[in-house]
C-alpha positions as CSV (number, residue, x, y, z in Angstrom):
1,M,91.5,123.7,98.8
2,A,93.2,121.5,101.4
3,L,91.0,118.7,103.1
4,T,90.6,118.8,106.8
5,G,91.3,115.6,109.0
6,R,87.6,114.6,109.0
7,Q,87.4,114.7,105.2
8,I,90.7,112.6,104.8
9,A,89.1,110.1,107.1
10,I,86.2,109.8,105.3
11,E,87.9,109.4,102.0
12,M,90.4,106.8,103.3
13,T,87.5,104.9,105.2
14,Q,85.8,104.5,101.8
15,K,88.9,103.5,100.0
16,F,90.5,101.1,102.3
17,Q,87.5,99.2,103.8
18,G,88.4,96.4,106.2
19,R,92.0,97.6,106.4
20,D,93.9,99.2,109.3
21,W,94.7,102.3,107.2
22,I,95.4,104.4,110.2
23,A,98.6,102.3,110.9
24,A,99.5,102.4,107.4
25,L,99.1,106.2,107.6
26,A,101.0,106.8,110.7
27,E,103.9,104.8,109.3
28,Q,103.9,106.6,106.0
29,C,104.0,110.0,107.6
30,G,106.5,109.0,110.3
31,Q,104.1,109.8,113.3
32,T,102.4,107.9,115.9
33,R,98.8,106.4,115.7
34,D,97.7,108.7,118.5
35,F,99.0,111.8,116.6
36,V,97.3,110.6,113.3
37,E,93.9,109.8,114.9
38,W,93.8,113.2,116.7
39,H,94.1,115.1,113.4
40,L,91.7,112.9,111.7
41,K,89.1,114.1,114.3
42,E,89.6,117.7,113.5
43,D,87.8,120.1,111.5
44,M,91.1,121.7,110.2
45,T,94.0,121.3,107.7
46,P,96.5,118.4,109.4
47,P,100.3,118.6,109.2
48,I,101.7,118.7,105.7
49,E,103.4,115.4,106.2
50,L,100.0,113.9,107.4
51,G,98.3,115.3,104.0
52,E,101.0,114.2,101.7
53,A,101.0,110.7,103.0
54,A,97.2,110.4,102.8
55,S,97.3,111.7,99.3
56,A,100.0,109.3,98.1
57,M,98.0,106.3,99.6
58,L,94.8,107.5,98.0
59,E,96.5,107.6,94.7
60,R,98.1,104.3,94.9
61,A,94.9,102.9,96.0
62,D,93.3,103.0,92.6
63,D,96.4,101.5,91.2
64,D,96.0,98.5,93.6
65,F,92.8,97.5,92.2
66,A,93.5,98.3,88.5
67,G,92.9,95.2,86.1
68,L,91.0,93.2,88.9
69,P,87.9,92.3,86.7
70,A,90.2,90.9,84.0
71,N,92.3,88.9,86.6
72,T,89.2,87.5,88.0
73,R,87.9,86.1,84.9
74,K,91.3,84.5,84.1
75,L,91.3,82.7,87.4
76,R,87.8,81.3,86.9
77,Q,88.9,80.1,83.4
78,G,92.0,78.4,84.9
């Protein structure tokens, strides 16, 4: 089942706290910020390009933080 715009917004907000993920999502899907924001407010499936861009960003979000605790320990020891 595809996520609605609101469900995507909730998931993105949780993963990208403190970041302007809407601008990044708009750039990723090749649409304006207004277009993205409108679709994120709706309880319907967003256009394919927006959904695919959101999925790609969410998949990479986990990779961005992979290994962080190990890196933090190394920094403290240095």
